[in-house]
Each structure stands twice: as C-alpha cells, then as structure tokens.
N, C-alpha and C positions, 0 to 999 in steps of 0.2 A: 570254496563251498557259495554258492549262489543268495543270496539274501534278497528279500524285496517286503517292502513296508507298508504294510496295505492300511493300518492307520498309525501315523507317525504317534512315537510313544506310547502308544497301546499294547498294537498287534504284528508280529514282527517273522514272517515265513525264511527258516533258512533250511536250505535243501542240501541234503545229503549229511547232514552232520554228522551220524552214524553211520560207522562200515555193515554192510550187509551179513559179515561174521559177529557183529556188537549185537546188530539188528535179533539173527537169530538167535544168538547166544540167551538175551533177553528173553525173548519168545520160549525158550528152553525149559529157562527157570521160574517163569510163570506158569506152564505147563508143568514143573515139577511139585511147587508148593500146593498147586491145584487152586482150581475157579470154584467161585461159589455168588449166590444171587446177593449184587449187590444193595445194600442199606440204603436208603437215603438221609442224612445228616437233618435236624429240624432242632428247634430250640429247646426240645423234649427230648432231645437223644437223636440215637442211628433208630428211625422205623423200618421196616419193610412196606415199601407203599409203591406196588407193580401198579399200579394204576398210573403212575411218576415214571418209574424208571425198574426196569426190571432186566438188561443188561446181567450180566456176569463180573467178579474180581476178583482176582487174585493180590495180595498184598506183602512187601516185603519191607523191613527196614535195612539201610546198611549205609551209613555212614562213608567208608570208605568212596563208592561208586558215588554217592551225591558231592563230596568235595573234589574224582576227576570229573563229572561232569560240569558240575561249577567253574572250571578253571576254563574248560572248553567253551560256556555259551556265555562267557562273562563278558568277552569285550559286543555280545550285542543284544545285552539287557539296558535297556532305558534307565540310567541311574542318572539325578536324583530321578527319582517320582515318588507324587504326591509329600515333594520333601524331606524325602528319607533316601538313604543307599542304598543300593541293593548290595548282600554282603556274604548268601550261601542260599544253596539248597536246602532243604528241610531231608531228608535222612527219609522218610515216610517214600515211597513205590508203591501204585496203584498202576494194574494194569488190567485196561479193560478191553471187554471180550463181546462181539455183538454177534449174532446168529440173526437171519430174516427174518423181520417181524419186531425184534425186540430196539428196545427208543430209552433215551434220559429226555425228558420233555425243556423244553425253557426253564433254565437255572442259573442261579448265581453262584460261582464254586463262592466257600465261605473262607475265609481266613483260618488257619492254623495257628495255633501257641505250642514255641517250641519250648523246650525242655531248659535250651538257656535266656529264655526271657523273649524274645526275639517274636516277631508274628506276621507269617506270610502276607505276601499283598498283591504277586502273581503266579499266575498258572502257568506250566513248562509241559509241554501237549510233546510225548515222541511218537510219530505215527511208524510203526513198526513194521509193518506189512502193506502189499497195495493188490492191485486186480479186484479190486470190492466195490464191488454198486452199493448206492445208496449209501445212509451210515453221513452224511455231512454235517461238520459243525458249523455251527453261524454264531456269528457273534456281535455284539450289542458292543457299537462304540464306544458311549457313553458310561460304562462302568466296570470298574480295573482295569489291569494293564495284564498284558498274554507276550509269552514269547511263544510262536509256534514253530517247528523244530522238524521238519521236516526228512524222514530216513526209512530207507524203504529196503525190504528182504523178502522175496514170494512164501511162505509160509505151506 
C-alpha cells in the first residue's frame, strides 16, 4: 500500500487499502440498506438543511467490521494525537452518495461519544469508487485529524 502524508499527523492518504471485492461488497451492502436524504448535525440535534447538505446517506452499525478495519488501519493512524492514544474505530458506518449538483458545504466533522465513554477525534474516509468528476474533499489543516484511505472500484 502506498501512503502519502498530506499534512503531518493530520491527513494521511493510503492507496488501495481495500480490495476491489471489498469495495464492491460495501457498495452492495449500502445499496441493500437504502439511501435517504442526509441530515446535518447541529447543537439542537439533526436537522434537514438542504442549503448546507443535499446528498444521500446509508447508515449501518457493525462492531466486527470496525474491529477488522481498525487492525488494518492502526499502523497508519497518528497516535498520540491531541495528547491521547487512538484505540479503536466506532461501529457506525455512514455511506454517502452524491449525484451531479449535490454538495455538503464547508463543515467540521463533529465528535461522537461512544457507548463505552470514549469520544471520536478523527474521521476515516473510505473512497469506494472512482471515475467521478468533481466532488473533491477539501481539508482545513488547522482543525482535527483525519486519515484518508483510498480504495477504488468501479460501481
């Protein structure tokens, strides 16, 4: 796997992290669950704000999958980060689908408090397909940490 540090201890790209078969399996799983219009998390809870975000999302929880991916991604994760050790991935998986013209405007990913009392501090992005035009993800270096994992399959 090729890695590229885009911003030290903040943004790391890992190419071909998942196999084509794994990517296709995840795409199929998300399609089976079904996509719905994605809400935006606010201090008042989830709200539909199509002026900020108008893409679709499928969600599932899978602790076993999270543990498997954690074992594979752990060597690439900056730790300690913000004075704390990275110890696991949360079990909630969100799949985003964008059609032409759909957007999720500038935002900062929020933390998630897990059932075990831990709090998320980083975002893991898995790109499952390729051959798309537009839709770039842009990062602000001064906020948070992130690991980018690039795995591609043609959908």
